[in-house]
Structures are given as structure tokens and as C-alpha cells.
RORO-446487 format. One record per residue (C-alpha): residue in three letters; x, y, z. Coordinates in steps of 0.25 Angstrom, whole numbers, plus 5000, padded with zeros to 4 digits. Example, Ala and Ser with C-alpha at 12.3 -4.5 7.8 and 13.67 -1.06 7.14 Angstrom:
2
R   resn      X      Y      Z
R    ALA   5049   4982   5031
R    SER   5055   4996   5029
//
This chain:
151
R   resn      X      Y      Z
R    UNK   5000   5000   5000
R    UNK   5005   5014   4996
R    UNK   5004   5026   5005
R    UNK   4997   5035   4995
R    UNK   4986   5043   5000
R    UNK   4971   5039   4997
R    UNK   4970   5051   4987
R    UNK   4982   5049   4980
R    UNK   4992   5061   4977
R    UNK   4981   5071   4977
R    UNK   4977   5070   4992
R    UNK   4968   5083   4994
R    UNK   4971   5082   5009
R    UNK   4986   5082   5007
R    UNK   4993   5093   5014
R    UNK   4998   5103   5003
R    UNK   5012   5108   5005
R    UNK   5015   5123   5005
R    UNK   5027   5128   4999
R    UNK   5037   5133   5009
R    UNK   5035   5147   5004
R    UNK   5020   5148   5010
R    UNK   5017   5151   5024
R    UNK   5003   5147   5030
R    UNK   4998   5161   5035
R    UNK   4985   5155   5041
R    UNK   4990   5155   5055
R    UNK   4996   5168   5054
R    UNK   4983   5174   5049
R    UNK   4975   5167   5061
R    UNK   4985   5173   5071
R    UNK   4984   5187   5065
R    UNK   4968   5187   5066
R    UNK   4969   5182   5080
R    UNK   4978   5193   5084
R    UNK   4969   5203   5077
R    UNK   4957   5198   5084
R    UNK   4964   5198   5097
R    UNK   4969   5212   5096
R    UNK   4955   5217   5091
R    UNK   4948   5210   5104
R    UNK   4959   5215   5114
R    UNK   4961   5229   5110
R    UNK   4952   5241   5115
R    UNK   4948   5252   5106
R    UNK   4951   5265   5113
R    UNK   4945   5279   5109
R    UNK   4954   5291   5109
R    UNK   4953   5298   5122
R    UNK   4948   5312   5123
R    UNK   4959   5322   5121
R    UNK   4961   5335   5128
R    UNK   4965   5345   5118
R    UNK   4973   5357   5123
R    UNK   4968   5371   5122
R    UNK   4972   5378   5110
R    UNK   4984   5387   5112
R    UNK   4984   5394   5098
R    UNK   4970   5396   5093
R    UNK   4964   5409   5087
R    UNK   4951   5414   5094
R    UNK   4939   5418   5086
R    UNK   4931   5431   5090
R    UNK   4917   5426   5093
R    UNK   4911   5440   5092
R    UNK   4911   5439   5077
R    UNK   4908   5424   5076
R    UNK   4895   5416   5076
R    UNK   4896   5406   5088
R    UNK   4891   5392   5089
R    UNK   4891   5385   5102
R    UNK   4890   5370   5104
R    UNK   4887   5365   5118
R    UNK   4889   5351   5122
R    UNK   4877   5343   5124
R    UNK   4874   5332   5134
R    UNK   4874   5317   5131
R    UNK   4860   5317   5127
R    UNK   4860   5330   5119
R    UNK   4869   5335   5108
R    UNK   4877   5347   5108
R    UNK   4870   5361   5107
R    UNK   4873   5371   5097
R    UNK   4871   5386   5101
R    UNK   4872   5398   5091
R    UNK   4881   5407   5100
R    UNK   4892   5407   5110
R    UNK   4886   5397   5120
R    UNK   4872   5403   5120
R    UNK   4863   5405   5108
R    UNK   4853   5397   5100
R    UNK   4854   5382   5101
R    UNK   4853   5376   5087
R    UNK   4855   5363   5080
R    UNK   4867   5359   5072
R    UNK   4861   5362   5058
R    UNK   4857   5376   5062
R    UNK   4872   5380   5065
R    UNK   4874   5381   5050
R    UNK   4863   5392   5049
R    UNK   4868   5400   5060
R    UNK   4882   5400   5054
R    UNK   4877   5404   5040
R    UNK   4869   5415   5047
R    UNK   4882   5420   5054
R    UNK   4890   5419   5041
R    UNK   4880   5427   5034
R    UNK   4880   5437   5045
R    UNK   4895   5439   5043
R    UNK   4899   5430   5055
R    UNK   4908   5419   5048
R    UNK   4915   5415   5061
R    UNK   4908   5404   5067
R    UNK   4913   5399   5081
R    UNK   4908   5385   5086
R    UNK   4910   5384   5101
R    UNK   4908   5370   5107
R    UNK   4909   5364   5121
R    UNK   4920   5354   5123
R    UNK   4910   5342   5125
R    UNK   4904   5344   5111
R    UNK   4908   5333   5102
R    UNK   4917   5336   5090
R    UNK   4907   5330   5080
R    UNK   4896   5340   5084
R    UNK   4906   5352   5083
R    UNK   4910   5347   5070
R    UNK   4895   5346   5065
R    UNK   4893   5361   5070
R    UNK   4906   5365   5063
R    UNK   4901   5359   5050
R    UNK   4889   5367   5051
R    UNK   4897   5380   5052
R    UNK   4907   5377   5041
R    UNK   4895   5373   5032
R    UNK   4892   5388   5031
R    UNK   4901   5395   5020
R    UNK   4909   5406   5026
R    UNK   4909   5402   5041
R    UNK   4922   5401   5049
R    UNK   4921   5390   5060
R    UNK   4928   5392   5073
R    UNK   4927   5382   5084
R    UNK   4929   5382   5099
R    UNK   4928   5371   5109
R    UNK   4928   5373   5124
R    UNK   4922   5367   5137
R    UNK   4911   5377   5137
R    UNK   4905   5386   5127
R    UNK   4910   5399   5134
R    UNK   4925   5394   5130
//
């Protein structure tokens, strides 16, 4: 009896030899994915902490006498910020009414618009008000942020 295989020379289950140039990367890829999953599960995502910016030492003040003022007061958690037309006092308006106020001021010769905001007002809301101001042709936007509207 000979020691030939049952299927002859074309045994489908016979181990195919790889050339010496090839390296089996399967286990390396498995290790890479395991490490990736491990670091994704074990790492913590941290937001950037609030930054205390120093007071500006070299800024140019704007004369508020010849300017139109828009004041933004911080709201509470249940209320959005409030917009007042004036220096801390005045008519309370909605965001879309700021553009009309600025257009009236520019038409009356008041091109300088000063937006004053409390420190607790979100940057996004201040940006929304600023967009309303710069949408009016000829308006010059100046901004100030402080702890209270009187600053």
C-alpha cells in the first residue's frame, strides 16, 4: 500500500506553502484593532476649561455719546438673554428688531453701533446680534463685554 492521499495530488485541504517573502498580517491587524478599542474605551473626553482672559491693556475706547448702543443682559437658565436698545436701559426687543434699530441709527447719521454684553451671555448669542448689526450697510460695529452693563 502506498502512502498517497485519498484525493491524490490535488488535495484541497493540503496546506499551501507561502513564499518566504510574504508575512501573514492577520494577527497584526487583530492586535491593532484590539489596541484601538482598548484606548477608545479607556480614554476620557475632556472639554477645554474656561479661560480667564486678561483685561486688554492696549485698546481704543469709543465715544458712546455719538453712538447707538445695544445692551445684552444675561438671561436665566429658563430665559434667553435680553436685548435692550440703549445703555443698560431702554426698550426690550427681539433679535430680529435689532436690524431695524441699526438701520434707523445709520439713516440718522449714527454709524457707530456699540454692542455691550454682560460676561455671562454666550458667545453665540452675541454673534447673532453682531450679524444683525453688520447686515446694515454703513454700520460700524464696536463690542464690549463686562460683568455688568455699566462697565
